[in-house]
C-alpha positions as CSV (number, residue, x, y, z in Angstrom):
1,X,16.8,25.1,-5.1
2,X,17.4,21.4,-6.1
3,X,13.7,20.5,-5.9
4,X,12.6,23.3,-8.3
5,X,13.1,21.7,-11.7
6,X,9.6,20.5,-12.3
7,X,8.9,21.7,-15.9
8,X,8.9,19.1,-18.6
9,X,12.1,19.4,-20.7
10,X,13.9,22.0,-18.5
11,X,16.9,19.7,-18.3
12,X,17.1,19.1,-22.0
13,X,16.6,22.3,-23.8
14,X,20.0,24.0,-23.3
15,X,20.6,25.9,-26.4
16,X,22.8,26.2,-29.5
17,X,26.4,26.8,-30.2
18,X,28.2,29.8,-28.8
19,X,31.5,31.2,-30.1
20,X,34.8,31.5,-28.3
21,X,36.0,34.2,-30.5
22,X,34.8,37.3,-28.7
23,X,37.0,37.2,-25.6
24,X,40.0,36.2,-27.7
25,X,39.5,38.8,-30.4
26,X,39.3,41.6,-27.9
27,X,42.4,40.4,-26.0
28,X,40.4,40.3,-22.8
29,X,41.2,36.6,-22.2
30,X,44.2,34.7,-23.4
31,X,43.7,31.4,-25.2
32,X,44.0,28.5,-22.8
33,X,45.0,25.0,-23.9
34,X,42.3,22.4,-23.3
35,X,42.8,20.5,-20.1
36,X,44.2,17.0,-20.5
37,X,41.4,14.6,-19.9
38,X,40.5,11.0,-20.8
39,X,37.2,11.3,-22.7
40,X,36.0,8.0,-21.3
41,X,36.8,9.1,-17.7
42,X,38.1,5.6,-17.1
43,X,40.8,6.6,-14.6
44,X,38.1,7.6,-12.1
45,X,36.8,4.0,-11.9
46,X,38.4,1.9,-9.2
47,X,38.0,-1.7,-8.0
48,X,36.5,-1.1,-4.6
49,X,35.6,-4.5,-3.2
50,X,36.1,-8.1,-4.4
51,X,35.3,-11.6,-3.1
52,X,36.7,-15.0,-4.2
53,X,33.9,-16.8,-2.4
54,X,30.9,-18.4,-4.1
55,X,29.7,-15.9,-6.7
56,X,33.1,-14.1,-7.1
57,X,31.6,-10.6,-6.9
58,X,33.4,-7.4,-7.9
59,X,32.4,-3.9,-7.1
60,X,33.6,-0.8,-9.1
61,X,33.4,2.7,-7.8
62,X,33.3,6.0,-9.7
63,X,35.4,8.6,-7.8
64,X,35.0,11.1,-10.6
65,X,32.7,14.1,-11.1
66,X,30.8,12.7,-14.1
67,X,29.2,9.4,-15.0
68,X,31.3,6.9,-17.0
69,X,30.0,4.5,-19.6
70,X,31.6,1.1,-19.0
71,X,30.0,-0.7,-22.0
72,X,32.3,-3.2,-23.6
73,X,34.8,-3.3,-20.6
74,X,36.5,-6.5,-19.8
75,X,38.2,-8.2,-16.8
76,X,40.9,-10.8,-16.4
77,X,42.3,-12.9,-13.6
78,X,46.0,-13.9,-13.3
79,X,45.8,-15.3,-16.8
80,X,45.7,-11.8,-18.1
81,X,43.2,-13.0,-20.8
82,X,40.5,-10.3,-20.9
83,X,36.9,-11.5,-20.9
84,X,33.6,-9.7,-21.1
85,X,31.5,-9.3,-17.9
86,X,27.9,-8.3,-17.3
87,X,27.7,-5.3,-14.9
88,X,24.6,-4.4,-12.9
89,X,24.6,-1.2,-14.9
90,X,26.5,0.0,-18.0
91,X,27.0,3.5,-16.6
92,X,28.5,4.3,-13.2
93,X,27.3,7.6,-11.9
94,X,29.6,10.0,-10.1
95,X,30.1,8.6,-6.6
96,X,28.2,5.5,-7.7
97,X,28.8,1.7,-7.6
98,X,28.4,-1.1,-10.1
99,X,28.8,-4.8,-9.4
100,X,29.3,-7.9,-11.5
101,X,30.0,-11.6,-11.0
102,X,33.4,-12.6,-12.4
103,X,33.1,-14.9,-15.4
104,X,36.6,-16.2,-14.8
105,X,36.2,-17.8,-11.4
106,X,38.4,-16.0,-8.9
107,X,40.7,-18.1,-6.7
108,X,42.2,-18.0,-3.3
109,X,45.4,-16.4,-4.6
110,X,44.6,-14.4,-7.7
111,X,44.5,-11.1,-9.5
112,X,41.8,-8.9,-11.0
113,X,42.4,-6.5,-13.8
114,X,39.8,-4.2,-15.3
115,X,40.2,-3.0,-18.9
116,X,38.4,-0.4,-21.0
117,X,36.8,-1.5,-24.3
118,X,40.0,-0.2,-26.0
119,X,42.2,-2.4,-23.8
120,X,43.6,0.2,-21.4
121,X,44.2,-1.0,-17.9
122,X,41.8,0.8,-15.5
123,X,42.7,-0.8,-12.2
124,X,44.2,-3.9,-10.7
125,X,44.2,-5.7,-7.4
126,X,46.0,-8.9,-6.2
127,X,45.5,-11.0,-3.1
128,X,47.1,-13.9,-1.4
129,X,45.5,-17.1,-0.1
130,X,42.3,-16.4,1.7
131,X,42.6,-12.7,1.7
132,X,39.5,-12.1,-0.5
133,X,37.3,-14.1,1.9
134,X,34.8,-13.0,2.9
135,X,36.0,-10.0,0.9
136,X,38.8,-7.6,0.2
137,X,37.8,-3.9,0.3
138,X,39.2,-0.4,0.3
139,X,38.9,0.8,3.9
140,X,39.2,4.4,4.9
141,X,37.7,5.9,1.8
142,X,35.9,4.4,-1.2
143,X,38.1,4.4,-4.3
144,X,41.2,5.4,-2.5
145,X,41.4,3.6,0.8
146,X,43.8,0.9,1.9
147,X,43.1,-2.7,0.8
148,X,42.1,-4.8,3.9
149,X,40.4,-8.2,4.4
150,X,36.9,-7.4,5.8
151,X,34.7,-9.2,8.2
152,X,31.7,-9.2,5.8
153,X,31.0,-9.0,2.1
154,X,27.7,-7.3,2.6
155,X,28.6,-3.9,1.3
156,X,28.5,-4.6,-2.4
157,X,26.8,-1.8,-4.2
158,X,27.3,0.6,-1.2
159,X,30.0,2.4,0.7
160,X,32.7,0.3,2.3
161,X,32.0,1.2,6.0
162,X,30.4,-2.0,7.4
163,X,33.0,-4.8,7.7
164,X,36.1,-2.6,7.6
165,X,38.2,-3.1,10.6
166,X,38.3,-0.2,13.1
167,X,42.1,-0.2,12.9
168,X,43.9,-0.5,9.6
169,X,46.8,-3.0,9.7
170,X,50.3,-1.4,9.9
171,X,51.3,-2.6,6.4
172,X,48.2,-1.0,4.9
173,X,49.2,2.4,6.4
174,X,52.0,2.5,3.8
175,X,50.8,4.6,0.8
176,X,52.2,5.6,-2.5
177,X,52.6,9.3,-1.8
178,X,54.3,10.8,-4.9
179,X,55.3,9.6,-8.3
180,X,57.1,11.1,-11.3
181,X,57.1,10.0,-15.0
182,X,59.7,12.5,-16.1
183,X,62.5,10.1,-17.0
184,X,63.7,9.4,-13.4
185,X,60.4,7.6,-12.8
186,X,60.6,7.9,-9.0
187,X,58.1,6.5,-6.6
188,X,57.8,7.8,-3.0
189,X,56.2,5.6,-0.2
190,X,55.0,7.1,3.1
191,X,54.3,5.2,6.3
192,X,51.3,6.9,8.0
193,X,51.3,4.3,10.8
194,X,52.7,4.3,14.3
195,X,55.3,1.6,13.8
196,X,58.0,0.7,11.3
197,X,57.0,-1.5,8.4
198,X,59.4,-4.0,6.7
199,X,59.2,-3.7,2.9
200,X,62.2,-5.8,2.0
201,X,60.1,-8.4,0.1
202,X,57.6,-5.9,-1.4
203,X,57.2,-5.4,-5.2
204,X,55.7,-3.0,-7.6
205,X,54.4,-3.2,-11.2
206,X,53.0,-0.8,-13.8
207,X,49.9,-1.1,-15.9
208,X,51.6,-3.2,-18.6
209,X,50.2,-6.7,-17.9
210,X,53.1,-8.3,-19.7
211,X,55.4,-7.0,-17.0
212,X,56.2,-9.0,-13.9
213,X,56.3,-7.3,-10.5
214,X,59.8,-6.0,-9.6
215,X,61.1,-6.0,-6.0
216,X,61.6,-2.6,-4.4
217,X,64.9,-3.7,-3.0
218,X,66.3,-4.4,-6.5
219,X,65.6,-0.8,-7.4
220,X,66.7,0.6,-4.1
221,X,68.8,-1.8,-2.0
222,X,68.5,0.3,1.1
223,X,64.7,0.3,1.0
224,X,64.1,-2.4,3.5
225,X,61.9,-0.7,6.1
226,X,59.9,2.5,6.5
227,X,59.9,4.1,9.9
228,X,56.6,5.5,11.3
229,X,56.0,8.8,9.6
230,X,58.9,8.2,7.3
231,X,59.5,8.0,3.5
232,X,61.3,5.7,1.1
233,X,61.9,6.5,-2.6
234,X,63.0,4.3,-5.5
235,X,63.3,4.6,-9.2
236,X,61.1,2.3,-11.3
237,X,63.0,0.1,-13.7
238,X,59.8,-0.5,-15.6
239,X,59.7,2.9,-17.2
240,X,56.7,5.0,-16.2
241,X,55.0,6.9,-19.0
242,X,51.9,8.9,-19.7
243,X,48.5,7.2,-19.0
244,X,50.3,4.8,-16.6
245,X,49.9,3.3,-13.1
246,X,51.9,2.0,-10.2
247,X,50.6,-1.0,-8.1
248,X,52.3,-1.7,-4.8
249,X,52.3,-5.3,-3.5
250,X,53.4,-6.7,-0.2
251,X,55.5,-9.8,0.3
252,X,52.5,-12.1,0.0
253,X,51.3,-10.6,-3.2
254,X,48.5,-8.5,-1.7
255,X,47.8,-5.1,-3.3
256,X,48.7,-2.4,-0.8
257,X,48.0,0.7,-2.8
258,X,47.9,2.1,-6.4
259,X,47.8,5.3,-8.4
260,X,46.8,6.0,-12.0
261,X,47.5,9.2,-13.8
262,X,46.4,10.9,-17.0
263,X,47.8,11.4,-20.5
264,X,49.8,14.5,-19.4
265,X,51.8,12.2,-17.2
266,X,53.0,12.6,-13.6
267,X,55.1,15.7,-14.5
268,X,56.7,17.3,-12.5
269,X,55.0,14.8,-10.1
270,X,51.6,13.6,-8.9
271,X,51.3,13.7,-5.1
272,X,48.7,13.1,-2.4
273,X,47.2,16.1,-0.9
274,X,47.0,16.1,2.0
275,X,50.3,14.2,2.6
276,X,49.8,10.5,3.0
277,X,46.0,10.4,2.9
278,X,44.5,12.7,0.2
279,X,43.7,12.4,-3.4
280,X,46.4,12.7,-6.0
281,X,47.0,16.0,-7.9
282,X,49.7,17.2,-10.2
283,X,52.2,19.4,-8.4
284,X,54.3,22.3,-9.6
285,X,57.4,20.9,-7.9
286,X,58.6,17.6,-6.5
287,X,59.0,16.9,-2.8
288,X,60.4,13.4,-2.9
289,X,61.5,12.2,0.5
290,X,59.6,14.8,2.4
291,X,56.1,16.0,3.1
292,X,54.1,17.0,0.0
293,X,53.8,20.7,-0.7
294,X,50.4,20.4,-2.4
295,X,51.4,23.2,-4.8
296,X,48.9,21.9,-7.3
297,X,48.5,22.9,-10.9
298,X,45.7,20.4,-12.0
299,X,45.6,17.4,-14.2
300,X,46.2,15.0,-11.3
301,X,46.3,11.3,-11.0
302,X,44.1,8.5,-9.7
303,X,44.2,6.3,-6.7
304,X,40.6,7.0,-7.1
305,X,41.4,10.5,-8.2
306,X,40.0,12.8,-10.9
307,X,41.4,14.9,-13.6
308,X,42.4,17.8,-11.4
309,X,42.2,17.6,-7.6
310,X,39.4,18.1,-5.2
311,X,40.9,18.7,-1.8
312,X,38.8,17.6,1.2
313,X,37.7,19.9,4.0
314,X,37.8,17.7,7.0
315,X,35.2,17.4,9.8
316,X,32.1,15.2,9.9
317,X,28.4,15.7,9.5
318,X,26.6,17.0,12.5
319,X,23.1,16.1,13.7
320,X,20.4,17.7,11.6
321,X,22.7,18.5,8.7
322,X,21.0,16.7,5.8
323,X,22.5,17.0,2.3
324,X,20.1,16.8,-0.6
325,X,21.0,14.8,-3.8
326,X,21.1,16.8,-7.0
327,X,18.1,16.9,-9.3
328,X,17.3,18.1,-12.9
329,X,20.6,17.1,-14.5
330,X,20.8,18.0,-18.2
331,X,23.3,18.6,-21.0
332,X,25.6,21.6,-21.5
333,X,24.9,23.8,-24.5
334,X,26.6,22.8,-27.8
335,X,30.0,24.5,-28.3
336,X,30.8,24.7,-24.6
337,X,34.5,25.3,-23.9
338,X,36.6,23.7,-21.1
339,X,37.2,25.6,-17.9
340,X,40.0,28.1,-18.7
341,X,41.4,28.2,-15.2
342,X,43.2,25.7,-13.0
343,X,41.8,22.2,-12.8
344,X,42.3,21.9,-9.0
345,X,39.4,22.8,-6.7
346,X,39.5,23.1,-2.9
347,X,36.6,22.6,-0.4
348,X,36.6,26.0,1.3
349,X,34.1,25.9,4.1
350,X,33.6,24.0,7.3
351,X,31.3,21.1,7.2
352,X,27.6,21.9,7.9
353,X,28.6,25.6,8.3
354,X,25.3,27.2,7.3
355,X,22.7,25.8,9.7
356,X,20.1,28.3,10.9
357,X,16.8,28.4,12.8
358,X,14.9,28.4,9.5
359,X,17.3,26.0,7.7
360,X,18.8,23.6,10.4
361,X,19.7,21.1,7.7
362,X,22.6,23.4,6.6
363,X,21.8,23.4,2.9
364,X,20.5,26.0,0.5
365,X,23.5,28.3,0.1
366,X,22.8,29.9,-3.3
367,X,24.0,33.3,-4.5
368,X,27.6,34.5,-4.2
369,X,29.1,37.9,-4.9
370,X,32.6,39.4,-4.2
371,X,32.6,43.0,-2.9
372,X,34.3,45.0,-5.6
373,X,35.5,47.6,-3.0
374,X,36.6,44.9,-0.5
375,X,37.6,41.9,-2.5
376,X,38.5,40.0,0.7
377,X,34.8,39.9,1.4
378,X,32.5,37.3,-0.2
379,X,28.7,37.8,0.3
380,X,26.4,34.7,0.3
381,X,22.7,34.2,0.3
382,X,21.0,31.2,1.9
383,X,17.6,30.5,0.5
384,X,15.7,30.4,3.7
385,X,16.2,34.2,4.3
386,X,19.7,34.6,5.6
387,X,22.6,36.7,4.4
388,X,26.3,36.0,5.2
389,X,29.4,38.2,5.1
390,X,32.3,35.8,4.6
391,X,36.0,36.3,5.0
392,X,39.0,34.0,4.7
393,X,40.4,32.3,7.8
394,X,43.0,29.5,7.5
395,X,42.1,29.1,3.8
396,X,38.3,28.8,4.4
397,X,35.4,31.2,3.8
398,X,33.8,31.7,7.2
399,X,31.3,34.2,8.6
400,X,32.9,37.5,9.6
401,X,32.5,37.6,13.4
402,X,32.6,41.4,13.4
403,X,29.5,41.4,11.2
404,X,27.7,38.2,12.4
405,X,29.2,34.8,13.2
406,X,25.9,33.2,12.4
407,X,24.7,35.3,9.5
408,X,21.8,37.8,9.6
409,X,18.2,37.0,8.9
410,X,16.5,39.2,6.2
411,X,12.8,40.2,5.9
412,X,10.6,41.9,3.4
413,X,9.7,45.6,3.8
414,X,7.9,46.0,7.1
415,X,9.8,43.2,8.8
416,X,7.5,40.4,7.5
417,X,7.8,37.1,5.8
418,X,10.7,34.8,4.9
419,X,12.2,35.8,1.6
420,X,13.3,32.8,-0.5
421,X,16.6,34.6,-1.0
422,X,18.4,33.1,-4.0
423,X,20.7,35.7,-5.6
424,X,22.6,38.7,-4.6
425,X,24.9,41.4,-5.9
426,X,26.8,44.5,-4.6
427,X,25.4,47.7,-6.0
428,X,27.3,50.8,-7.0
429,X,26.4,52.3,-3.6
430,X,27.9,49.4,-1.7
431,X,24.5,48.0,-0.6
432,X,23.5,44.4,-1.0
433,X,20.7,43.6,-3.5
434,X,19.0,40.3,-2.9
435,X,16.4,38.5,-5.1
436,X,13.6,36.4,-3.8
437,X,11.2,34.2,-5.8
438,X,8.6,33.6,-3.1
439,X,7.8,34.0,0.6
440,X,8.8,30.7,2.3
441,X,6.0,31.3,4.8
442,X,3.5,31.1,1.8
443,X,5.5,29.1,-0.7
444,X,2.8,28.3,-3.3
445,X,2.6,32.0,-4.3
446,X,5.4,33.7,-6.3
447,X,6.9,36.9,-4.9
448,X,9.6,38.0,-7.4
449,X,11.3,40.9,-5.7
450,X,14.6,42.7,-5.5
451,X,15.5,44.0,-2.0
452,X,18.2,46.5,-1.1
453,X,19.9,46.1,2.2
454,X,22.5,48.4,3.9
455,X,25.2,46.1,5.2
456,X,26.2,48.7,7.8
457,X,22.8,48.4,9.5
458,X,23.0,47.1,13.1
459,X,21.1,44.2,14.5
460,X,20.7,40.5,13.8
461,X,17.7,41.0,11.4
462,X,17.9,43.2,8.3
463,X,14.9,44.9,6.6
464,X,15.1,46.5,3.1
465,X,16.0,50.1,2.4
466,X,14.0,49.6,-0.8
467,X,12.0,46.8,-2.3
468,X,10.9,46.3,-5.9
469,X,8.1,43.8,-6.7
470,X,8.0,42.4,-10.2
471,X,5.7,39.5,-9.5
472,X,3.0,40.6,-11.9
473,X,5.4,40.3,-14.8
474,X,5.5,36.5,-14.5
475,X,1.9,35.1,-14.4
476,X,3.2,31.8,-15.6
477,X,4.7,31.2,-12.1
478,X,1.3,31.8,-10.3
479,X,-0.3,28.4,-10.8
480,X,-0.9,27.5,-7.1
481,X,2.1,25.1,-7.4
482,X,5.0,25.7,-5.0
483,X,7.3,24.2,-7.7
484,X,6.3,26.8,-10.3
485,X,6.5,29.6,-7.7
486,X,10.1,28.4,-7.1
487,X,11.2,29.1,-10.7
488,X,11.4,32.8,-10.4
489,X,14.3,35.2,-9.7
490,X,17.3,33.0,-9.0
491,X,20.2,35.4,-9.4
492,X,20.9,39.1,-10.0
493,X,23.9,41.1,-11.1
494,X,24.6,44.8,-11.0
495,X,26.0,46.1,-14.3
496,X,27.5,49.6,-14.3
497,X,26.2,52.3,-16.7
498,X,29.7,53.1,-17.9
499,X,30.1,49.6,-19.3
500,X,26.8,49.7,-21.1
501,X,27.5,53.1,-22.7
502,X,31.1,52.3,-23.6
503,X,30.0,49.2,-25.4
504,X,27.2,50.8,-27.3
505,X,24.2,49.1,-25.7
506,X,21.0,50.0,-27.5
507,X,18.2,51.1,-25.1
508,X,15.2,48.8,-25.9
509,X,12.9,51.6,-24.7
510,X,14.2,54.5,-26.8
511,X,15.7,52.4,-29.7
512,X,18.8,54.7,-29.4
513,X,22.1,54.5,-27.6
514,X,21.6,54.0,-23.9
515,X,21.7,57.4,-22.0
516,X,21.7,57.0,-18.2
517,X,20.6,60.6,-17.8
518,X,17.2,59.6,-19.2
519,X,16.5,57.7,-16.0
520,X,17.7,60.2,-13.2
521,X,16.5,58.1,-10.2
522,X,18.1,54.8,-11.1
523,X,21.6,55.3,-9.7
524,X,24.8,54.3,-11.5
525,X,23.8,51.0,-13.2
526,X,21.1,48.5,-14.0
527,X,20.2,45.1,-12.5
528,X,20.0,41.9,-14.5
529,X,17.8,39.4,-12.7
530,X,18.0,35.7,-13.9
531,X,14.7,33.8,-14.2
532,X,15.1,30.1,-13.5
533,X,11.9,29.4,-15.5
534,X,13.4,29.9,-18.9
535,X,17.0,31.1,-18.5
536,X,16.2,34.7,-19.5
537,X,17.7,37.9,-17.9
538,X,15.3,40.7,-17.0
539,X,16.9,44.2,-17.0
540,X,15.7,46.8,-14.5
541,X,16.5,50.3,-13.4
542,X,15.8,50.4,-9.7
543,X,14.6,53.9,-8.8
544,X,15.2,55.6,-5.4
545,X,11.5,56.4,-5.1
546,X,10.6,52.7,-5.0
547,X,9.5,52.5,-8.7
548,X,11.4,50.6,-11.4
549,X,12.0,50.7,-15.1
550,X,11.8,47.5,-17.2
551,X,14.3,47.4,-20.1
552,X,13.1,44.0,-21.4
553,X,14.7,40.6,-21.5
554,X,18.0,39.0,-22.7
555,X,18.3,35.4,-23.9
556,X,21.3,33.5,-22.3
557,X,20.8,30.5,-24.7
558,X,20.3,28.2,-21.7
559,X,17.3,26.6,-20.1
560,X,17.8,28.1,-16.7
561,X,19.9,30.7,-14.8
562,X,20.9,30.3,-11.2
563,X,23.4,33.2,-10.7
564,X,24.3,36.4,-12.5
565,X,27.4,38.6,-12.1
566,X,29.3,41.3,-14.0
567,X,33.0,40.6,-14.3
568,X,35.1,43.7,-14.8
569,X,38.1,41.5,-15.6
570,X,36.7,40.1,-18.8
571,X,34.2,42.9,-19.2
572,X,31.3,40.5,-19.5
573,X,28.0,39.7,-17.8
574,X,28.1,36.1,-16.6
575,X,25.0,33.9,-16.4
576,X,25.5,30.6,-14.5
577,X,23.5,27.5,-14.7
578,X,23.9,24.4,-12.5
579,X,23.6,20.8,-13.5
580,X,20.4,21.6,-15.3
581,X,22.6,22.9,-18.1
582,X,25.7,20.9,-17.5
583,X,27.3,23.2,-14.9
584,X,28.0,26.1,-17.3
585,X,28.8,29.8,-17.2
586,X,27.9,31.9,-20.2
587,X,29.9,35.1,-20.7
588,X,27.8,37.8,-22.5
589,X,28.8,40.9,-24.4
590,X,27.2,43.8,-26.3
591,X,27.2,42.7,-30.0
592,X,27.6,44.7,-33.1
593,X,23.8,45.4,-33.2
594,X,24.0,46.9,-29.7
595,X,22.2,43.9,-28.0
596,X,23.5,41.8,-25.2
597,X,24.3,38.3,-26.5
598,X,26.2,35.1,-25.5
599,X,29.9,35.2,-26.3
600,X,31.4,32.0,-24.8
601,X,30.2,29.3,-22.4
602,X,32.6,27.4,-20.0
603,X,32.0,24.2,-18.0
604,X,33.2,23.8,-14.5
605,X,36.6,22.1,-13.8
606,X,36.2,18.4,-14.4
607,X,36.9,17.6,-10.8
608,X,33.8,19.3,-9.6
609,X,30.7,17.3,-8.5
610,X,27.6,17.5,-10.7
611,X,25.3,19.0,-8.1
612,X,22.9,21.9,-7.8
613,X,25.8,24.4,-7.8
614,X,23.7,27.6,-7.8
615,X,26.2,30.2,-6.8
616,X,29.3,31.4,-8.7
617,X,31.6,34.4,-8.2
618,X,34.9,35.4,-9.6
619,X,37.2,37.7,-7.6
620,X,38.2,41.2,-8.8
621,X,41.4,41.4,-10.8
622,X,43.0,43.3,-8.0
623,X,43.5,40.0,-6.3
624,X,45.4,38.3,-9.2
625,X,48.5,36.3,-8.4
626,X,50.6,34.7,-11.2
627,X,47.8,35.5,-13.7
628,X,45.0,33.8,-11.8
629,X,42.3,34.9,-9.4
630,X,39.8,33.0,-7.2
631,X,36.5,31.5,-8.4
632,X,34.0,30.3,-5.9
633,X,31.0,28.0,-6.3
634,X,28.2,27.2,-3.8
635,X,26.3,23.9,-3.6
636,X,22.6,24.4,-2.8
637,X,22.4,20.8,-1.5
638,X,25.8,20.2,0.2
639,X,25.8,16.8,-1.4
640,X,29.3,16.8,-2.9
641,X,30.2,13.3,-4.3
642,X,27.7,11.7,-1.9
643,X,27.7,10.0,1.5
644,X,31.2,9.1,2.7
645,X,33.0,11.5,0.4
646,X,35.2,14.3,1.7
647,X,32.9,16.9,0.0
648,X,29.7,15.6,1.7
649,X,28.2,18.4,3.9
650,X,30.2,21.2,2.4
651,X,28.7,24.2,0.5
652,X,31.6,26.1,-0.9
653,X,34.3,25.3,-3.5
654,X,37.3,27.4,-4.6
655,X,39.3,27.3,-7.8
656,X,41.1,29.7,-10.1
657,X,40.1,31.8,-13.2
658,X,42.5,33.7,-15.5
659,X,43.0,37.4,-14.9
């Protein structure tokens, strides 16, 4: 849970270098090229609000997934002579704001250009006489909304809600909708309003400040008006390249919209998803002159966008659904590799979907596990003693109404208590095994248990078929502190015996090759429970008579573990850590000495928020399409990119991983 990282140094002791060689050498995973990304993250920073009154204040917003250092950045007005400024902070956190007072003196009719320390244009906004008084702000979405003159300049350093007009003017409903930098350098405009908009006097310019704006009509003589719901395209005569931008200006010189894309260029195109309103992503095919297909392949553009695309989920927060900001953020282990799958990520649940009688705030979705026998089913655990069977409906993971539309509450043996259910896995017998680190009815005392539930059992409340209690093995958690009690079993993964034997795992108890027959009551595999306290995996044989065999511990090389799974596709055990260890997944193998050891560690796609993403699951290879399969993450705090973002109030994210 987000509040659990109380130990000194837990966010800073993520461990040493891991190698990428294992998966490649065995041919289990093809080498993937590193995702194109600007190391400074500058394309995620957008001018969000500006005033040319009195103190000439400028607000910058970070629409990206990670903090960006803006030390040494400069700004200019219409003189295009860059000058240093003093920001309220030198780092802009993900979803955060920084303000500064312009040293240039902004006028009634002026420009504002932001540059990196290296001189690259980050963003640009222009306004006509009086338009930045009281302020000009992005309305309809921080970082990506339409530029509108507001009624107040009181939102500096915060989301642009107050002061934005309730109805966006017709001209501001025109958005850059798709752009290519493949030689034809085509720009598509879309009118999302209810009336036609004249664009005969409108202009555009790229991010080269030596270029003067060019009229759209000179590039496309027929582009004089855009009907409601219609499109206009034109070919840029300025030559659009990699790491470039398009800024759209109305006839008075006011900035209407803009988009910035990364080093890979807008190839085949960058397009808004959803059509006309969403963030930009790189598409697999152009749809110029028609609605965007949103057939994304990652590496998308700006307009407040990130590298890759996070597609919003719609809906709004409901009463009582209270997101919790992330805590305990630390660094990724040295040697971590970039995410090998697609860079695009989709919000894949309904807003505030997991409210319950014991968790009405809607947060605390933790462990995830695909059902190997039914890969269309995704199991999810909610910390406050609930279990969900999820299925896809209209592209979203929703509770299976044939099992329970609201989830099923789980109890300890005897029907008592409120298990702090953190992790889960599907066993070889098809039952669901859930870890708990304490009883939420008595949350200062650890209760590190693994419970077995039969998903075919009827009723709205489930009690364990078996329960194994390992609490006595972890005296360091029993201090009388609820925070220490909350650092126990955070995840669990079922690992089949045939993988352990085929890979030559050395039984720590016998010091010989593992022989499952030595443990006749344990079933067909072992269970690897992840301890949040120190990032170790604890290996157990869970016996049918209620006893268990302890096979010792495995080091993951990380400070904490939040989820554990066995992936048959890569033939690896996967230990996941949230923002405590830089949002990373360590794939583990049996090494030459017969021990289970780290092989390679991946970060999340760059577009993901840096939150307490405690659950992680990769779909079976039977679901593969075009060499990719689904990966799903769960946000324990449903915080997303913060208040006002499309991800706020959502728990589940979906991306792709190689087959």
